[in-house]
C-alpha positions as CSV (number, residue, x, y, z in Angstrom):
1,X,-15.6,17.8,4.7
2,X,-11.9,17.9,5.5
3,X,-10.7,21.5,6.6
4,X,-7.4,22.8,7.9
5,X,-7.4,26.2,9.9
6,X,-3.9,27.8,10.7
7,X,-3.4,30.3,13.3
8,X,-0.6,31.8,15.2
9,X,1.0,34.2,12.8
10,X,1.8,37.8,13.5
11,X,4.5,40.4,13.4
12,X,7.8,39.8,15.1
13,X,11.3,41.4,15.3
14,X,14.2,39.4,13.8
15,X,15.5,37.1,16.3
16,X,12.0,36.3,17.8
17,X,9.9,33.1,17.8
18,X,6.4,32.3,16.5
19,X,4.4,29.0,16.8
20,X,1.9,28.4,14.1
21,X,-0.9,25.8,14.6
22,X,-3.0,24.1,12.1
23,X,-6.2,22.2,13.3
24,X,-7.9,19.6,11.1
25,X,-11.7,18.9,11.1
26,X,-13.3,16.1,9.1
27,X,-10.0,14.0,8.9
28,X,-7.9,12.7,11.7
29,X,-4.1,13.4,10.5
30,X,-3.1,10.2,12.3
31,X,-1.4,8.6,9.6
32,X,-0.8,11.1,6.9
33,X,1.8,13.4,5.2
34,X,1.5,16.9,6.6
35,X,3.5,20.1,5.8
36,X,4.0,23.7,6.2
37,X,4.6,25.7,3.0
38,X,5.1,29.5,2.5
39,X,4.5,32.0,0.0
40,X,6.1,35.7,-0.3
41,X,4.9,38.3,-2.7
42,X,6.1,37.7,-6.2
43,X,7.6,34.5,-5.2
44,X,6.5,30.7,-5.9
45,X,5.5,28.8,-2.9
46,X,8.0,26.6,-1.2
47,X,7.8,23.7,1.1
48,X,9.3,24.8,4.7
49,X,8.8,21.6,6.7
50,X,6.9,18.1,6.5
51,X,6.0,15.3,8.7
52,X,4.8,11.7,8.4
53,X,2.2,12.0,11.2
54,X,2.4,8.1,11.8
55,X,6.0,7.7,12.6
56,X,7.0,11.4,13.2
57,X,9.7,11.4,10.6
58,X,10.5,14.9,9.4
59,X,12.2,17.0,6.5
60,X,13.1,20.5,6.4
61,X,14.1,23.2,4.0
62,X,17.8,23.9,4.4
63,X,17.4,27.4,5.3
64,X,15.0,26.5,8.2
65,X,16.6,23.6,9.5
66,X,17.8,24.1,13.0
67,X,15.5,27.0,13.4
68,X,12.0,25.6,12.7
69,X,10.4,22.4,14.4
70,X,7.3,20.7,13.0
71,X,5.4,18.6,15.3
72,X,1.9,17.0,15.5
73,X,-0.5,16.1,18.1
74,X,-2.6,13.5,16.7
75,X,-5.2,13.3,19.5
76,X,-5.9,17.0,18.8
77,X,-5.8,16.6,15.2
78,X,-3.3,19.4,15.2
79,X,0.0,20.2,13.3
80,X,2.5,22.9,14.6
81,X,5.5,24.9,13.5
82,X,7.6,26.3,16.0
83,X,9.7,29.0,14.4
84,X,12.8,30.5,16.3
85,X,15.4,32.9,15.3
86,X,13.3,34.4,12.7
87,X,14.7,36.5,9.7
88,X,13.2,39.0,7.6
89,X,13.5,36.4,4.9
90,X,11.1,34.4,6.6
91,X,8.3,36.8,6.0
92,X,5.5,35.2,4.1
93,X,2.0,33.6,4.1
94,X,2.4,30.2,5.8
95,X,0.1,27.4,4.7
96,X,-0.4,24.0,6.3
97,X,-1.3,21.1,4.0
98,X,-2.0,17.4,4.4
99,X,-3.0,14.3,2.5
100,X,-5.6,12.7,4.8
101,X,-5.0,9.5,2.7
102,X,-4.5,7.3,5.7
103,X,-0.9,6.7,4.8
104,X,2.2,8.4,4.1
105,X,4.3,6.8,1.6
106,X,7.1,9.5,1.4
107,X,10.2,9.7,3.2
108,X,13.0,12.6,3.5
109,X,13.1,14.9,0.7
110,X,10.1,13.3,-0.8
111,X,7.9,14.5,2.2
112,X,8.3,18.1,0.8
113,X,8.7,17.6,-2.9
114,X,7.2,14.3,-3.8
115,X,3.9,14.5,-2.2
116,X,0.5,15.6,-3.7
117,X,-0.9,17.6,-0.7
118,X,-4.6,17.9,-1.5
119,X,-6.0,19.8,1.4
120,X,-4.7,23.1,2.3
121,X,-5.5,25.7,5.0
122,X,-6.4,29.5,4.2
123,X,-3.0,30.6,5.5
124,X,-1.6,32.9,8.3
125,X,0.7,35.6,7.7
126,X,4.2,36.1,9.2
127,X,6.1,39.3,9.1
128,X,9.7,39.5,10.5
129,X,11.1,43.1,10.6
């Protein structure tokens, strides 16, 4: 059974940094689409960053580009989101997601908006004050 488990959330002051981790079990994450999404209270979920775990290509939400970095360690079956220069508007529950399909056919914008992510973690809270 495929599972994703996030960690690394917390409370931080504006301008600070956090690193989120997502560990996969039951699947390799070596040739998949994977991403980080967030949802603030009363708002719709939005894609933050996504990666093709095979070739490492990435795509970011405009408002986080230059501040957030998505990466993966295929050997550790893990996905990461390094978040720098955090702002209060980054406050949300953050979720990792992956396809576990063995291929990532998407590129660029489609990594965030054109992929059916079938597997989701339980979320980790990020609060910026």
